[in-house]
One Martini backbone bead per residue (centre of mass of N, CA, C, O) as a GRO file, in nm:
protein
  155
    1MET     BB    1   9.647  11.221  10.998
    2GLU     BB    2   9.836  10.969  10.867
    3ASP     BB    3   9.825  10.753  10.619
    4LYS     BB    4   9.885  10.427  10.558
    5PRO     BB    5   9.986  10.191  10.377
    6VAL     BB    6   9.808   9.952  10.159
    7LEU     BB    7   9.850   9.629  10.101
    8LEU     BB    8   9.770   9.499   9.767
    9THR     BB    9   9.609   9.322   9.560
   10LYS     BB   10   9.427   9.327   9.287
   11GLU     BB   11   9.192   9.166   9.417
   12GLY     BB   12   9.171   9.330   9.680
   13LEU     BB   13   9.103   9.601   9.552
   14GLN     BB   14   8.849   9.506   9.407
   15ALA     BB   15   8.691   9.421   9.661
   16LEU     BB   16   8.687   9.702   9.795
   17GLU     BB   17   8.547   9.852   9.561
   18GLU     BB   18   8.289   9.678   9.566
   19GLU     BB   19   8.206   9.738   9.857
   20LEU     BB   20   8.190  10.045   9.826
   21GLU     BB   21   7.975  10.048   9.603
   22GLN     BB   22   7.756   9.901   9.767
   23LEU     BB   23   7.737  10.106   9.997
   24VAL     BB   24   7.686  10.371   9.835
   25ASN     BB   25   7.449  10.240   9.627
   26GLY     BB   26   7.288  10.067   9.853
   27ARG     BB   27   7.293  10.102  10.170
   28ARG     BB   28   7.271  10.406  10.205
   29PRO     BB   29   6.987  10.445  10.074
   30GLU     BB   30   6.839  10.242  10.256
   31VAL     BB   31   6.892  10.387  10.525
   32ALA     BB   32   6.770  10.659  10.450
   33GLU     BB   33   6.486  10.542  10.411
   34ARG     BB   34   6.449  10.434  10.698
   35ILE     BB   35   6.469  10.709  10.833
   36ARG     BB   36   6.235  10.842  10.691
   37GLN     BB   37   6.018  10.639  10.786
   38ALA     BB   38   6.067  10.669  11.093
   39ARG     BB   39   5.996  10.973  11.105
   40ASP     BB   40   5.690  10.924  11.022
   41PHE     BB   41   5.603  10.802  11.312
   42GLY     BB   42   5.731  11.050  11.473
   43ASP     BB   43   5.866  11.051  11.760
   44ILE     BB   44   6.217  11.015  11.789
   45ALA     BB   45   6.278  10.972  12.097
   46GLU     BB   46   6.074  10.686  12.086
   47ASN     BB   47   6.225  10.553  11.819
   48ALA     BB   48   6.358  10.255  11.739
   49GLU     BB   49   6.387  10.265  11.430
   50TYR     BB   50   6.550  10.524  11.419
   51THR     BB   51   6.787  10.439  11.598
   52GLU     BB   52   6.870  10.195  11.430
   53ALA     BB   53   6.919  10.347  11.162
   54LYS     BB   54   7.136  10.541  11.273
   55ASN     BB   55   7.335  10.322  11.357
   56GLU     BB   56   7.368  10.202  11.075
   57GLN     BB   57   7.468  10.458  10.941
   58SER     BB   58   7.727  10.478  11.107
   59LEU     BB   59   7.850  10.210  11.012
   60VAL     BB   60   7.849  10.264  10.709
   61GLU     BB   61   8.015  10.530  10.713
   62GLY     BB   62   8.264  10.408  10.848
   63ARG     BB   63   8.325  10.200  10.625
   64ILE     BB   64   8.354  10.398  10.396
   65GLN     BB   65   8.593  10.553  10.512
   66THR     BB   66   8.784  10.313  10.531
   67LEU     BB   67   8.778  10.231  10.230
   68GLU     BB   68   8.871  10.499  10.111
   69ALA     BB   69   9.148  10.496  10.254
   70MET     BB   70   9.249  10.228  10.140
   71VAL     BB   71   9.232  10.303   9.840
   72ARG     BB   72   9.402  10.567   9.854
   73ASN     BB   73   9.655  10.383  10.005
   74ALA     BB   74   9.724  10.197   9.787
   75VAL     BB   75   9.959   9.921   9.746
   76MET     BB   76  10.088   9.733   9.519
   77ILE     BB   77  10.154   9.402   9.469
   78GLU     BB   78  10.456   9.326   9.301
   79GLU     BB   79  10.603   9.061   9.153
   80ALA     BB   80  10.819   9.196   8.963
   81ASN     BB   81  10.964   9.350   9.228
   82ARG     BB   82  11.042   9.072   9.333
   83GLU     BB   83  11.254   8.867   9.482
   84ARG     BB   84  11.348   8.569   9.413
   85GLY     BB   85  11.319   8.352   9.697
   86VAL     BB   86  11.199   8.587   9.870
   87VAL     BB   87  11.037   8.698  10.135
   88ALA     BB   88  10.731   8.868  10.051
   89ALA     BB   89  10.503   9.043   9.940
   90GLY     BB   90  10.330   8.788   9.741
   91ALA     BB   91  10.424   8.538   9.858
   92GLU     BB   92  10.480   8.186   9.864
   93VAL     BB   93  10.492   7.973  10.161
   94LYS     BB   94  10.665   7.683  10.262
   95VAL     BB   95  10.626   7.512  10.575
   96SER     BB   96  10.785   7.361  10.863
   97SER     BB   97  10.679   7.172  11.151
   98ASP     BB   98  10.570   6.988  11.412
   99GLU     BB   99  10.267   7.007  11.272
  100GLY     BB  100  10.381   7.053  10.979
  101GLU     BB  101  10.258   7.159  10.673
  102GLU     BB  102  10.254   7.492  10.521
  103THR     BB  103  10.073   7.739  10.326
  104TYR     BB  104  10.155   8.084  10.243
  105SER     BB  105  10.029   8.400  10.194
  106ILE     BB  106  10.166   8.718  10.151
  107VAL     BB  107   9.994   8.992  10.291
  108GLY     BB  108   9.810   9.232  10.368
  109ALA     BB  109   9.608   9.315  10.628
  110ALA     BB  110   9.340   9.350  10.453
  111GLU     BB  111   9.377   9.025  10.339
  112ALA     BB  112   9.372   8.865  10.579
  113ASP     BB  113   9.336   8.481  10.614
  114PRO     BB  114   9.444   8.236  10.803
  115LEU     BB  115   9.233   8.001  10.743
  116ASN     BB  116   9.337   8.049  10.415
  117GLY     BB  117   9.662   8.120  10.407
  118ARG     BB  118   9.650   8.443  10.479
  119ILE     BB  119   9.917   8.643  10.571
  120SER     BB  120  10.051   8.895  10.729
  121ASN     BB  121  10.331   9.105  10.723
  122GLU     BB  122  10.247   9.196  11.039
  123SER     BB  123  10.268   8.940  11.152
  124PRO     BB  124  10.464   8.743  11.328
  125LEU     BB  125  10.524   8.541  11.100
  126GLY     BB  126  10.548   8.730  10.859
  127ARG     BB  127  10.780   8.903  10.976
  128ALA     BB  128  10.982   8.663  11.013
  129LEU     BB  129  10.992   8.574  10.700
  130LEU     BB  130  11.104   8.819  10.602
  131GLY     BB  131  11.394   8.778  10.387
  132HIS     BB  132  11.377   8.482  10.345
  133LYS     BB  133  11.473   8.145  10.259
  134ALA     BB  134  11.516   7.859  10.152
  135GLY     BB  135  11.622   7.672  10.453
  136ASP     BB  136  11.533   7.852  10.658
  137GLU     BB  137  11.520   7.930  11.001
  138VAL     BB  138  11.237   8.038  11.200
  139GLU     BB  139  11.167   8.260  11.463
  140TRP     BB  140  10.860   8.298  11.658
  141THR     BB  141  10.617   8.508  11.823
  142SER     BB  142  10.342   8.429  12.014
  143PRO     BB  143  10.094   8.423  12.247
  144ILE     BB  144  10.191   8.102  12.309
  145GLY     BB  145  10.486   8.150  12.188
  146THR     BB  146  10.759   7.984  12.064
  147SER     BB  147  10.856   7.926  11.720
  148ARG     BB  148  10.940   7.695  11.448
  149VAL     BB  149  11.048   7.727  11.106
  150LYS     BB  150  11.079   7.585  10.781
  151ILE     BB  151  11.178   7.675  10.470
  152LEU     BB  152  11.100   7.526  10.162
  153THR     BB  153  10.936   7.751   9.989
  154VAL     BB  154  10.954   8.021   9.730
  155THR     BB  155  10.704   8.204   9.505
   0.00000   0.00000   0.00000
């Protein structure tokens, strides 16, 4: 299976690397110690602590693998390579709609946080905005229906 590129800002990559470091050097050894201690209780077939620790180990190892793949396939969002005034990953876009004005940062899916104004370039709105300029009206479809926004500024 081929890994797909993961668009990240410099800050986003740093956050993923910090989380990976904490899991590898912090959580992984802690969970391994919990497993060792639970094994010492005796029969592991009926040992709830052992089962719980093994489940946690599985979750931690899965997250480590995910983070390693994301870091390995990271593609930096470079502002210098972006055409000014055109919506692309790394741009900040101010839009207006019937609900009012909103400002969004267009980021890769790994950094998306819609409640804090960071939308993915793969989201319905993010995808619809890509390639457009200030003054353009964009129609996009969400799970609740079709909406229109007008792009006010792109920085």
